[in-house]
N, C-alpha and C positions, 0 to 999 in steps of 0.2 A: 579490606573491602569486607562486606558481610556475607556468608556464605547464600547461596540462593541453592533455594530446594525447589522441586518437583514432585506433582503427585505421583507415586509410581503407579502405573500398568501393569499387571500382568509381569509383578516383581522384576520386571526386563529396564535397566536402563542402558541407553546408548550418549557417551561421549559426543562432540562433535567432531568432524573428521580429523583424522591421524590417531595416535593413540595417545598422546597425551592430552590433558584436560588443558583449557586455555579459555581467559576471557576474554570478552568483545564489550566494550564499553563506548556506547553511543554519547555522541556529543562530550567528548572527556579529552582533554587533552593532558599528558602527562610531562612537563618541562624538567630538561637535565639528564643526567648521565647518559648522554649519546655518544655510541662512538663509532657509528657509521649512519648517514645520510645517502640518498638518491633519490631520480626520477621513478615511477613507476610508467610502465608502458603503455596501463590503462586504469581510467579510475574504477579500482577494486582493491577495496581494503583489505583484502583476502591475500593479495599477493603480497603484502606488509607482511602479514601474522603469515604466512606460510614462510616468508623470510627466517623469520624470527625462531618459530619452530623448529627451524632446522639447522639452527645455529646455535650451539650449545653454550656459546657467550652468551647470545639476547637471553635477557630475564621479562624486557617489556617492550613494547612497541608503539609509535602514534603515528598515524594515516594524517597527512593533511592533505584536504581536497582542493582538486585545479583551482587555481587563478588566487591562489592565494599565497604560497611563499615562490609561484611560478606559474607559468600555463599551464603545466603537469601539474597530477597526484605526483606525492611526494610521502617517502615512508622513512623514520626516525627509529633506529635501533637502539637499545639501552643495557647495559650493563647494572642495573640495579632496576627497582619498584620504584619511582619517584613518584608522590604525591597526587592525586587526581585532583585537575582543574576541571571548571564548566569551560567548553569551548562549541563555540557551534559551527567550528571549520574542522573539528578532528575526531578522530575515533582512537580509542586505544585499546590497548590488552596487556594483559600478561602472558609469561608460558605457563604457568602453574595454577592458573585464575580459578576461581570455585563460581563460577559466571553459570547461566543456563546449560541445565542438563534435559537432555530431550528424554519422550518417552514413546515407546514403540505402538505405533496407531494400532488399534483392532482393526479387524478386517469390516469390512463395510461404513467404516466410521471414517475414517482418515489412509491416506497412501503414502505420505511421507512426514517426516517428524516435525511437532512444532517444538519450539524452545521459549524463554523464557528468563529476563533479567530482572528482579525487582530487587539489585542488591542495595540500591540507594535510597530504598522506601525504610520504613520502620522494621523490625525486624519482623513485631507482631502482626505485620501486612500478608505474612506470607503465604498463609492459609487464605487468603482472597486471591493473590496470584497463584496460586496451585489449582483453585475453582475455576478461575478466569483464563488459562489458559485450555484447560479439559475442555469447557463450556465451550470456549470458540473453535476447538478442533473438533469435537464432538458431537456437538449441535448443528453447528453455523458452516462449518466447512462444507459436510454432504451437500449442505443444500443449495451452497454456491458450484459445486462438482456438478450437479444435479443439472442447474441449470446452464453452466457452461457447456454439458456435457463432453468436458474434457480434463485432464488434472493436469497440474502443472508438472508433476513428477512425470509427465510425456515426453516434455520437452517440446511443446507445440511449435514455440517459436525459437528453439536455441538458444531459451533463454537457462533452462535444464535447472529451475528453481527446486533444490533436492532436497528443502525444510523452510519453513515461516519461522522467523526471528521476531521475535519483542522484547522492546525493553520500555520499561515505565519508570517514570523521573518524579521527583517531585514537584509538584506548583502548579503551576495554572498555565505553562508556555514549555513550548519545544523553538527549536529556532530555525529557520531557514542558512544558508551558507548567507545570503543577504544580508542577514539579521532581521527577516521579519518574523512577529511572531506567529503561533500556531498552536493549534490543541492536541496536533497528531500529526505524524508525516509517514510516509513511506517510502522509501530509497528501496527499490526492486522488491527482493523478500525479505526484506528487513523494516520494521515499523517501531515505530519512537512515540511514546504518550506520554503528555504531561498527565499527571496523578489525576486531576479534575478533572480530565475530559475522555478518560482513558472507561468510564463504566467500569470501575473498577469494584467500586464501594456501592454500581446499584443492585436493586434485586437480582434483576436478570442475569449480572454477571457476566457479559462477553462483547466480543467486539465484531462488528459485520462492516464499520466505513472502512476503514484503514484495511481491513483485510480483505476487499473487494480492492483495493484498488491494488493490491500487491497480487490478487488472482489476474486483473486486466494488465498487468506488466508480466506477469509468468507465459502466459496465453497469446500475450502480444495483441488483444484484443482493444478496443477504442474506452477511452478513460473518461478525463475531463470532466466526471461525475453524469454522463451521460445515462449511463443502464442505472445509477445509484438509487433514486426512486423508484421504479422497480424492485429491483432485488430484497431492498430495503421491506419494502413493505410485504414482498415474500416470504423474508427471514420473521421477519415481528407477527405477521399471521400465521406462519404454520408454528411459532413457538409461544403461541398466544399472549403476545408484550401489548400493550399498549401503544395505540401510534401517536395518540396525542403529544407534540411536542419533541417528535421525533424528526433530528433532522434531514432535509430533502426528504420525506417523506409525507405524502400525502393520505388522509385518513379513506379518501372514498375520489371517485372521480370527478364532484363538485368540487370539492374543493381545489384537485388537479388544475383544472380549467380555471378557477378562480387563481391562484396562484400564474397562471398562464397569462391570462390577460392581462395582470397586475401589472408583469415584469415585459410584455408588449408595449404601454403605455409606456416604462419609466424608458425602454428602448427608445426613445423619440427622443429624448433630450442627451442621448450618447453619442460622445465623438472620440476618437481615439484610441489609448488603446484600453480607456472603459466598453467602448463600443465594441471593438474586439470581442475580448472576454463576455460581455452579454450578449454577442452573438451565439458562443459554446454554450455558454447557460442558459439561455432560450429552447436548446435544442434539448437539454434535459428535461426541462418543463413539457413540453412536448411529448417526447417519450414515455413520459408517464402517463400522460392523457392516453396514449397508443397501448399502454400496456394494462389498462383497464379497457379498452376497449378491443381486443384482439386474443387477452390472456395472456399469462406466463410461458405456455409452450411457445408462441409466436413468437415474443419478444428474447424469448431465450435463445430461437434459432437466427435473427436478425440479429443478435451478441456473437453468437459464433462466426456470422459472415464476415466479421471487423477484425478475425484474429489473422494473423501473419502480415500478408503483402497483399492483399484483394488488389484484383484489375477492374475497376468498374467499367461499364457497359460504354459510356463517355466520359471524358477530360472532364475532371473540375472546374468551374467557372475560376478565372484568377482571383475574384477575389474570397470565393471560400479556401481557395489556399492562401492566402494572406491573412484568414482570420485563424486556420486550423494547421498551414503549414503542409509543406505537399505530399510528408507521407500521412497523416491523419486525415487531410480533407480525400484524401482516395479510400478511404475506409468509410467516410460520410454518407459520400457520394456512393458508397456500394449498398450501404442501408438503408439509403435513400431509394434509388431503383428498387431492390427486394420490397421494400411496404409496397412501392406501387403497380409493381407486378405480380409478387404475391399473394396482397392481401388487400389489392385495388385499395391501397390505403393513402393519404398524401396528407401530408402536413402543408393545409393552404395558408395557415396563416405565420409559415417563417418567412422573415424580412427579407426581399430583395436584397436589401442594404448588405444583407450577410454574408450574400452569395450564393445561398440555396436555391 
């Protein structure tokens, strides 16, 4: 495994939790050399990793996601370091690996460490990885924190995200546990990108999209891309990036309205799961229009209201709960009520078939 280095900041390095260096290899299996395996009480790979680190016999480990070898997540401990192979259902690591090394954040820029693992890329790309994680940490993260008004490090949703972890792998796809392709995936505070979609070689060289997914998870805020249009427009504008061709990012209000109206027409022909997904997506288009109408401060306040387990003034309609699920439906209901009450702003175009 190639050594992964990160830009040194203030010449101070932090290793991941524990006194032993350890690798974390997303979407990787290390089959063989097993001496112990067991089910995990929770689907958290750290439980498997920590067990390995606390057992002198263990040299490597593999975590298997739930519903693969059984209904629960599974941990395999190994007394040697088998060859790593790609797997959409596994996370592996070694006891003395040389994966992501953290950087102590500078006061006012980040209040938790960022880690990156580019060990599967060509060694010559490591400087790009160094710049990528530094730019994401020091340029993008502070804007997200200002918008959210709270830090993931404050454990606002009891998730206690004490760090952000990136893994960039070669190619143009990462895979979900069901085998679906994606350009990037976020699981809690861990982000995996296919290199082609990571932005690693872009002039700007930073991430916003998946980082905001992680931020929403860590703060317990409504996700499903509802606020991605506003936050990406805000970040790109602040950092002087062109908005042309940016995913989920309208250049101006007219463009946002055009996208919304086009999608409303498409919704009329949808049914079943496609309609349910379309009902969530149309709210993201509406929120982007509201961002241009009300401004970043107002939308930031609305985003904060969705954190945790908010209680709306009235219960969500059954259809809204069918589309979003009970917990997220309450979040949606709270933000719609707040827009009407606090800003006299209503989404009159939201279709009743979606339960809005």
